[in-house]
C-alpha positions, 0 to 999 in steps of 0.5 A: 236425706241425700246428705245423710246418705252421702255421709254414710257412703263416705264413712263406709268407704273409709271403713272398708279402706281401713279393713283393707290394710290401712293402705290403698290398692292401685291398679297393677302396672306390671304384667306377666311376660310371655306365656306365664310360668317360666320355671316350675316351683317351688322356687327356693332362691332367686337373685340377679344383677345387670342382665343375669338372673339366677333361680334355684328350684328342686331340679337345680340351678337355672341361669337366664342371660339377657333375652336368652332362655333359662339354662340348667347349670350343673353344680358339683357337690350339691346333694340336696337342692332343698337345702339351698337358702340364698343366692347373690350375683355380682359382676357375673359371679354367682354365690349359692348358699346351702344350709348344710353344704356351704357356699358355692361360687361360680366364676368364669365357668368354674365352681369353687366350694367354701366349707368350714372343713377347708376354710372360709366359713364358720360352719356349713350352714349358710343362711344369708348372703350380701354383696358389698358394693363399691360405695357401700358397706365396709372398705375392702369387702366384697361379700358377706355370708351369714351362717348358723355359727357366725359370719364369713367375709371376703375382705382384702383379697382373702376370706375372714371368719368371725365367730362370737367365741373369737373375733366378732362384730368389733373385729369387723371394724378394725377398731379396738371397741373402746369408745372415743370422741364426744359423749352422747348416749341416747335413750335405750342405749348403753356403752359396751365394754370390750368383748361384750359384743359376743353377748349382745348379738349372736348367730344364726345370722339369718339376714344381711344387707349392705348400705351406705357406710354400714352392714346390717345383720339380723338373727332369729332372736329379735336381734340386729347388729349394725357395723360401720367402719368405726363402730358397732351398734346392737339392738334387741327388740322386745317383740319375739321376731325372726329376721328373714330379710333386710334392706338398708337405705340412707336413713332407713332400714327395712326389715322383713320378719316372721310377723310382718314388715318393720321400718327402722328410721333414724331419729331426726333424719327419717321423716314421718311415721309409718301407718297406722300412726297411732301405733307406738314404736317398738321397744328395744335396748341397744349397746354401742361399741367403738364410739360414745356417740349413739346419734348415727344409730338411733333407729325407731322401729315400727311395724308397717301396716297390719299384715303380720305374714312372714316376709319371703322377699324384700327389695327397696333399691328404687323409690318403691318397696317390694314385699312378698308376704306368706300368711300364717298364724299370728303369735300370741305376742302379736295378737296382744300388741294389736288388740286395739287395731280394728283390722287386726281383730277381723283378718288373718295375715295376707299372702301377697306380693306388694309394690308399695309406691313411693312409700317414703313420701307417704311415711313422711306425710304420716299417711296410709300407703299406696300399693299394687298387688301381684298374686292370683289376680295378676296370674301368679299362682302359689304362695310367694317364696322369693323375689327379685327386682331389677332396676336396670330393665324394669323387670320383676321376678316372683317365685312361688311354691309352684313356679317362677313368673317374670313381670315387666312394666 
């Protein structure tokens, strides 16, 4: 009798764990510092580097330097703060992107504006910004800017514009686009011909991330482009996805979309498989330019967990992956894909900010992940809108529709 009851309790526990997202919640290790909300919301953009943190809300741009207070910084030329889409900070320089008002750069107390009219951008609809690190990305590049019509980059001390109608992805490599070297073409790939890169990946460029030896672009039409120093690989996923955020690691690309978080692991290098392991990898087609060896670009794409909420913030700069989700309605395509998933048939997309602890380890073991939750239960109100994680001082800033919160470990 006791044994039967124990087995029932164990089965019930496992069932509830399944329904919780095929991942196990952990106690929060970060807590809100100070009195609570530090800025009013909605928080439209958030970024930082070293001791500098920058945030934008409907009232303007605010800067916090170290332990100092938040200071409102005037930005000449910004007419509608609601158009601000992106922020980046590098070596004390602030880059602010606006969908309609171009790129604003603050350096040594002075603002500079880049627009299509005065050169420097393909158009004024800036959607994404990424800093190119000294040991990452492509040589000689400092900044990447994604727009509605193309990409701008600050390279070799000057601004360079890339559009599908002119110089495009292959031009970023400095190569001709003709394949060279040994021939190995993996399943799903084909070799591109010169000039066809304009057809394989097109703007708007809604997400950018820089990683070791490559920069990755995402669009709103299920497309990804990976540009290395010598080759370009484009992917079209068969799901209907809009890429919102990207985070590139050594052998993994994390991708935030409007229907959940994706894991892209290099075949033969990224060990394991994200939970739930019974779910198949996503279908895709790929094209390679500038090389005939696809082995450096053979990513396997898979949805992580069951949450199909829109990813509003993403960070993988440490051992953990932080993700801010905002729930919404499932697409008919996602529902069709998930009909055999027991959790998906019983719950809606979850609104939450999660810290997936040592997630690479759990994926390598093909086990369900462990995560900490940061929402109303930890004092953070509103729906997540953006996220910034500082590895320098173990602090996290979470922006929502009603304000900004600072957390400390």
